[in-house]
mmCIF file of the N, C-alpha and C atoms, coordinates in Angstrom:
data_MODEL
# 
_entry.id   MODEL 
# 
loop_
_atom_site.group_PDB 
_atom_site.id 
_atom_site.type_symbol 
_atom_site.label_atom_id 
_atom_site.label_alt_id 
_atom_site.label_comp_id 
_atom_site.label_asym_id 
_atom_site.label_entity_id 
_atom_site.label_seq_id 
_atom_site.pdbx_PDB_ins_code 
_atom_site.Cartn_x 
_atom_site.Cartn_y 
_atom_site.Cartn_z 
_atom_site.occupancy 
_atom_site.B_iso_or_equiv 
_atom_site.pdbx_formal_charge 
_atom_site.auth_seq_id 
_atom_site.auth_comp_id 
_atom_site.auth_asym_id 
_atom_site.auth_atom_id 
_atom_site.pdbx_PDB_model_num 
ATOM 1   N N  . MET A 1 1  ? 1.167   -0.878 0.390   1.00 0.00 ? 1  MET A N  1 
ATOM 2   C CA . MET A 1 1  ? 0.047   -0.190 0.049   1.00 0.00 ? 1  MET A CA 1 
ATOM 3   C C  . MET A 1 1  ? 0.948   1.527  -0.316  1.00 0.00 ? 1  MET A C  1 
ATOM 4   N N  . LEU A 1 2  ? 0.780   2.182  -1.169  1.00 0.00 ? 2  LEU A N  1 
ATOM 5   C CA . LEU A 1 2  ? 1.452   3.470  -1.032  1.00 0.00 ? 2  LEU A CA 1 
ATOM 6   C C  . LEU A 1 2  ? 0.787   4.024  -0.306  1.00 0.00 ? 2  LEU A C  1 
ATOM 7   N N  . SER A 1 3  ? 1.994   5.143  0.427   1.00 0.00 ? 3  SER A N  1 
ATOM 8   C CA . SER A 1 3  ? 1.932   6.222  1.406   1.00 0.00 ? 3  SER A CA 1 
ATOM 9   C C  . SER A 1 3  ? 1.125   7.583  1.047   1.00 0.00 ? 3  SER A C  1 
ATOM 10  N N  . ARG A 1 4  ? 0.428   8.114  2.005   1.00 0.00 ? 4  ARG A N  1 
ATOM 11  C CA . ARG A 1 4  ? 0.604   9.445  0.972   1.00 0.00 ? 4  ARG A CA 1 
ATOM 12  C C  . ARG A 1 4  ? 1.463   10.519 0.639   1.00 0.00 ? 4  ARG A C  1 
ATOM 13  N N  . LYS A 1 5  ? 2.716   9.741  1.089   1.00 0.00 ? 5  LYS A N  1 
ATOM 14  C CA . LYS A 1 5  ? 3.758   10.656 0.712   1.00 0.00 ? 5  LYS A CA 1 
ATOM 15  C C  . LYS A 1 5  ? 4.133   10.708 -0.823  1.00 0.00 ? 5  LYS A C  1 
ATOM 16  N N  . TRP A 1 6  ? 4.089   9.149  -1.311  1.00 0.00 ? 6  TRP A N  1 
ATOM 17  C CA . TRP A 1 6  ? 4.706   8.835  -2.331  1.00 0.00 ? 6  TRP A CA 1 
ATOM 18  C C  . TRP A 1 6  ? 3.358   8.968  -3.369  1.00 0.00 ? 6  TRP A C  1 
ATOM 19  N N  . ILE A 1 7  ? 2.420   8.919  -3.080  1.00 0.00 ? 7  ILE A N  1 
ATOM 20  C CA . ILE A 1 7  ? 1.171   9.312  -3.968  1.00 0.00 ? 7  ILE A CA 1 
ATOM 21  C C  . ILE A 1 7  ? 1.182   11.487 -4.216  1.00 0.00 ? 7  ILE A C  1 
ATOM 22  N N  . LEU A 1 8  ? 1.779   11.588 -3.520  1.00 0.00 ? 8  LEU A N  1 
ATOM 23  C CA . LEU A 1 8  ? 1.853   13.276 -3.394  1.00 0.00 ? 8  LEU A CA 1 
ATOM 24  C C  . LEU A 1 8  ? 3.113   13.125 -4.471  1.00 0.00 ? 8  LEU A C  1 
ATOM 25  N N  . ARG A 1 9  ? 3.993   12.713 -4.259  1.00 0.00 ? 9  ARG A N  1 
ATOM 26  C CA . ARG A 1 9  ? 5.479   12.784 -4.848  1.00 0.00 ? 9  ARG A CA 1 
ATOM 27  C C  . ARG A 1 9  ? 5.087   12.377 -6.433  1.00 0.00 ? 9  ARG A C  1 
ATOM 28  N N  . LEU A 1 10 ? 4.209   11.304 -6.617  1.00 0.00 ? 10 LEU A N  1 
ATOM 29  C CA . LEU A 1 10 ? 3.868   10.501 -7.822  1.00 0.00 ? 10 LEU A CA 1 
ATOM 30  C C  . LEU A 1 10 ? 3.208   11.395 -8.920  1.00 0.00 ? 10 LEU A C  1 
ATOM 31  N N  . SER A 1 11 ? 2.446   12.177 -8.350  1.00 0.00 ? 11 SER A N  1 
ATOM 32  C CA . SER A 1 11 ? 0.895   13.458 -8.739  1.00 0.00 ? 11 SER A CA 1 
ATOM 33  C C  . SER A 1 11 ? 2.082   13.853 -9.152  1.00 0.00 ? 11 SER A C  1 
ATOM 34  N N  . LEU A 1 12 ? 2.819   14.982 -8.825  1.00 0.00 ? 12 LEU A N  1 
ATOM 35  C CA . LEU A 1 12 ? 3.319   15.869 -8.892  1.00 0.00 ? 12 LEU A CA 1 
ATOM 36  C C  . LEU A 1 12 ? 4.742   15.479 -10.104 1.00 0.00 ? 12 LEU A C  1 
ATOM 37  N N  . THR A 1 13 ? 5.300   14.307 -10.041 1.00 0.00 ? 13 THR A N  1 
ATOM 38  C CA . THR A 1 13 ? 6.461   13.954 -10.718 1.00 0.00 ? 13 THR A CA 1 
ATOM 39  C C  . THR A 1 13 ? 5.681   13.954 -12.555 1.00 0.00 ? 13 THR A C  1 
ATOM 40  N N  . ALA A 1 14 ? 3.873   13.119 -12.366 1.00 0.00 ? 14 ALA A N  1 
ATOM 41  C CA . ALA A 1 14 ? 3.116   13.140 -13.730 1.00 0.00 ? 14 ALA A CA 1 
ATOM 42  C C  . ALA A 1 14 ? 3.117   14.597 -13.953 1.00 0.00 ? 14 ALA A C  1 
ATOM 43  N N  . LEU A 1 15 ? 2.804   15.716 -13.039 1.00 0.00 ? 15 LEU A N  1 
ATOM 44  C CA . LEU A 1 15 ? 1.991   16.992 -13.227 1.00 0.00 ? 15 LEU A CA 1 
ATOM 45  C C  . LEU A 1 15 ? 3.703   17.137 -14.163 1.00 0.00 ? 15 LEU A C  1 
ATOM 46  N N  . ALA A 1 16 ? 4.407   17.684 -13.268 1.00 0.00 ? 16 ALA A N  1 
ATOM 47  C CA . ALA A 1 16 ? 5.323   18.184 -13.776 1.00 0.00 ? 16 ALA A CA 1 
ATOM 48  C C  . ALA A 1 16 ? 5.970   17.524 -15.662 1.00 0.00 ? 16 ALA A C  1 
ATOM 49  N N  . LEU A 1 17 ? 5.658   16.634 -15.322 1.00 0.00 ? 17 LEU A N  1 
ATOM 50  C CA . LEU A 1 17 ? 6.206   15.561 -16.794 1.00 0.00 ? 17 LEU A CA 1 
ATOM 51  C C  . LEU A 1 17 ? 5.017   16.497 -18.180 1.00 0.00 ? 17 LEU A C  1 
ATOM 52  N N  . LEU A 1 18 ? 4.011   16.435 -17.652 1.00 0.00 ? 18 LEU A N  1 
ATOM 53  C CA . LEU A 1 18 ? 3.017   16.544 -18.403 1.00 0.00 ? 18 LEU A CA 1 
ATOM 54  C C  . LEU A 1 18 ? 2.838   18.119 -18.613 1.00 0.00 ? 18 LEU A C  1 
ATOM 55  N N  . VAL A 1 19 ? 3.362   19.066 -18.040 1.00 0.00 ? 19 VAL A N  1 
ATOM 56  C CA . VAL A 1 19 ? 3.869   20.723 -17.771 1.00 0.00 ? 19 VAL A CA 1 
ATOM 57  C C  . VAL A 1 19 ? 5.217   20.703 -18.876 1.00 0.00 ? 19 VAL A C  1 
ATOM 58  N N  . THR A 1 20 ? 5.725   20.095 -19.246 1.00 0.00 ? 20 THR A N  1 
ATOM 59  C CA . THR A 1 20 ? 6.887   20.193 -19.614 1.00 0.00 ? 20 THR A CA 1 
ATOM 60  C C  . THR A 1 20 ? 6.730   19.659 -21.221 1.00 0.00 ? 20 THR A C  1 
ATOM 61  N N  . THR A 1 21 ? 5.714   18.632 -21.264 1.00 0.00 ? 21 THR A N  1 
ATOM 62  C CA . THR A 1 21 ? 5.680   17.986 -22.417 1.00 0.00 ? 21 THR A CA 1 
ATOM 63  C C  . THR A 1 21 ? 4.402   18.695 -23.304 1.00 0.00 ? 21 THR A C  1 
ATOM 64  N N  . ASP A 1 22 ? 3.954   19.638 -22.538 1.00 0.00 ? 22 ASP A N  1 
ATOM 65  C CA . ASP A 1 22 ? 2.840   21.057 -23.042 1.00 0.00 ? 22 ASP A CA 1 
ATOM 66  C C  . ASP A 1 22 ? 4.124   22.281 -23.609 1.00 0.00 ? 22 ASP A C  1 
ATOM 67  N N  . ARG A 1 23 ? 5.090   22.254 -22.951 1.00 0.00 ? 23 ARG A N  1 
ATOM 68  C CA . ARG A 1 23 ? 6.039   23.618 -23.125 1.00 0.00 ? 23 ARG A CA 1 
ATOM 69  C C  . ARG A 1 23 ? 6.767   23.123 -24.436 1.00 0.00 ? 23 ARG A C  1 
ATOM 70  N N  . ARG A 1 24 ? 7.320   21.624 -25.039 1.00 0.00 ? 24 ARG A N  1 
ATOM 71  C CA . ARG A 1 24 ? 7.885   20.861 -25.552 1.00 0.00 ? 24 ARG A CA 1 
ATOM 72  C C  . ARG A 1 24 ? 6.902   21.201 -26.658 1.00 0.00 ? 24 ARG A C  1 
ATOM 73  N N  . ARG A 1 25 ? 5.822   20.587 -26.969 1.00 0.00 ? 25 ARG A N  1 
ATOM 74  C CA . ARG A 1 25 ? 4.996   20.883 -28.042 1.00 0.00 ? 25 ARG A CA 1 
ATOM 75  C C  . ARG A 1 25 ? 3.985   21.271 -27.392 1.00 0.00 ? 25 ARG A C  1 
ATOM 76  N N  . PRO A 1 26 ? 3.735   22.828 -27.930 1.00 0.00 ? 26 PRO A N  1 
ATOM 77  C CA . PRO A 1 26 ? 2.673   23.572 -27.164 1.00 0.00 ? 26 PRO A CA 1 
ATOM 78  C C  . PRO A 1 26 ? 1.517   23.164 -28.529 1.00 0.00 ? 26 PRO A C  1 
ATOM 79  N N  . ARG A 1 27 ? 0.441   23.300 -28.077 1.00 0.00 ? 27 ARG A N  1 
ATOM 80  C CA . ARG A 1 27 ? -0.811  22.889 -28.650 1.00 0.00 ? 27 ARG A CA 1 
ATOM 81  C C  . ARG A 1 27 ? -1.359  24.223 -29.173 1.00 0.00 ? 27 ARG A C  1 
ATOM 82  N N  . PRO A 1 28 ? -1.942  24.909 -30.422 1.00 0.00 ? 28 PRO A N  1 
ATOM 83  C CA . PRO A 1 28 ? -2.935  25.875 -30.464 1.00 0.00 ? 28 PRO A CA 1 
ATOM 84  C C  . PRO A 1 28 ? -4.192  26.032 -30.405 1.00 0.00 ? 28 PRO A C  1 
ATOM 85  N N  . LEU A 1 29 ? -4.451  26.721 -29.123 1.00 0.00 ? 29 LEU A N  1 
ATOM 86  C CA . LEU A 1 29 ? -5.825  27.153 -28.762 1.00 0.00 ? 29 LEU A CA 1 
ATOM 87  C C  . LEU A 1 29 ? -6.535  28.164 -29.190 1.00 0.00 ? 29 LEU A C  1 
ATOM 88  N N  . PRO A 1 30 ? -7.429  27.423 -30.471 1.00 0.00 ? 30 PRO A N  1 
ATOM 89  C CA . PRO A 1 30 ? -8.449  28.346 -30.876 1.00 0.00 ? 30 PRO A CA 1 
ATOM 90  C C  . PRO A 1 30 ? -9.296  28.979 -29.646 1.00 0.00 ? 30 PRO A C  1 
ATOM 91  N N  . GLU A 1 31 ? -9.333  28.808 -28.686 1.00 0.00 ? 31 GLU A N  1 
ATOM 92  C CA . GLU A 1 31 ? -10.339 29.508 -27.176 1.00 0.00 ? 31 GLU A CA 1 
ATOM 93  C C  . GLU A 1 31 ? -9.765  30.886 -27.283 1.00 0.00 ? 31 GLU A C  1 
ATOM 94  N N  . LYS A 1 32 ? -7.934  30.837 -26.741 1.00 0.00 ? 32 LYS A N  1 
ATOM 95  C CA . LYS A 1 32 ? -7.315  31.939 -26.710 1.00 0.00 ? 32 LYS A CA 1 
ATOM 96  C C  . LYS A 1 32 ? -6.291  32.264 -27.283 1.00 0.00 ? 32 LYS A C  1 
ATOM 97  N N  . PRO A 1 33 ? -6.094  33.151 -28.368 1.00 0.00 ? 33 PRO A N  1 
ATOM 98  C CA . PRO A 1 33 ? -5.160  32.662 -29.488 1.00 0.00 ? 33 PRO A CA 1 
ATOM 99  C C  . PRO A 1 33 ? -3.802  33.650 -28.962 1.00 0.00 ? 33 PRO A C  1 
ATOM 100 N N  . THR A 1 34 ? -4.063  34.220 -27.793 1.00 0.00 ? 34 THR A N  1 
ATOM 101 C CA . THR A 1 34 ? -3.104  35.204 -26.556 1.00 0.00 ? 34 THR A CA 1 
ATOM 102 C C  . THR A 1 34 ? -2.309  34.070 -25.942 1.00 0.00 ? 34 THR A C  1 
ATOM 103 N N  . GLY A 1 35 ? -1.254  34.304 -25.333 1.00 0.00 ? 35 GLY A N  1 
ATOM 104 C CA . GLY A 1 35 ? 0.077   33.492 -24.681 1.00 0.00 ? 35 GLY A CA 1 
ATOM 105 C C  . GLY A 1 35 ? -0.585  33.854 -23.450 1.00 0.00 ? 35 GLY A C  1 
ATOM 106 N N  . LYS A 1 36 ? -1.648  34.241 -22.932 1.00 0.00 ? 36 LYS A N  1 
ATOM 107 C CA . LYS A 1 36 ? -2.217  34.266 -21.602 1.00 0.00 ? 36 LYS A CA 1 
ATOM 108 C C  . LYS A 1 36 ? -2.754  32.740 -21.192 1.00 0.00 ? 36 LYS A C  1 
ATOM 109 N N  . LYS A 1 37 ? -2.569  32.216 -20.238 1.00 0.00 ? 37 LYS A N  1 
ATOM 110 C CA . LYS A 1 37 ? -3.030  30.788 -20.145 1.00 0.00 ? 37 LYS A CA 1 
ATOM 111 C C  . LYS A 1 37 ? -3.653  31.071 -18.261 1.00 0.00 ? 37 LYS A C  1 
ATOM 112 N N  . PRO A 1 38 ? -5.121  30.085 -18.658 1.00 0.00 ? 38 PRO A N  1 
ATOM 113 C CA . PRO A 1 38 ? -5.834  30.467 -16.648 1.00 0.00 ? 38 PRO A CA 1 
ATOM 114 C C  . PRO A 1 38 ? -5.218  30.017 -15.948 1.00 0.00 ? 38 PRO A C  1 
ATOM 115 N N  . LYS A 1 39 ? -4.090  28.547 -16.136 1.00 0.00 ? 39 LYS A N  1 
ATOM 116 C CA . LYS A 1 39 ? -3.804  27.777 -15.247 1.00 0.00 ? 39 LYS A CA 1 
ATOM 117 C C  . LYS A 1 39 ? -2.243  27.727 -15.511 1.00 0.00 ? 39 LYS A C  1 
ATOM 118 N N  . ASP A 1 40 ? -1.699  29.062 -15.213 1.00 0.00 ? 40 ASP A N  1 
ATOM 119 C CA . ASP A 1 40 ? -0.182  29.166 -15.384 1.00 0.00 ? 40 ASP A CA 1 
ATOM 120 C C  . ASP A 1 40 ? 0.572   29.176 -14.246 1.00 0.00 ? 40 ASP A C  1 
ATOM 121 N N  . GLU A 1 41 ? 1.241   28.293 -13.784 1.00 0.00 ? 41 GLU A N  1 
ATOM 122 C CA . GLU A 1 41 ? 1.791   28.112 -12.284 1.00 0.00 ? 41 GLU A CA 1 
ATOM 123 C C  . GLU A 1 41 ? 3.212   28.302 -12.674 1.00 0.00 ? 41 GLU A C  1 
# 
């Protein structure tokens, strides 16, 4: 059974991988052509 610490660490790692992948391959957003993202942390 995984502890909460490991679940948090895995989720953070997955989120970081998703962010880096999005920055490497930017998807064209037809809704907002501007460079401002609603979730830019």
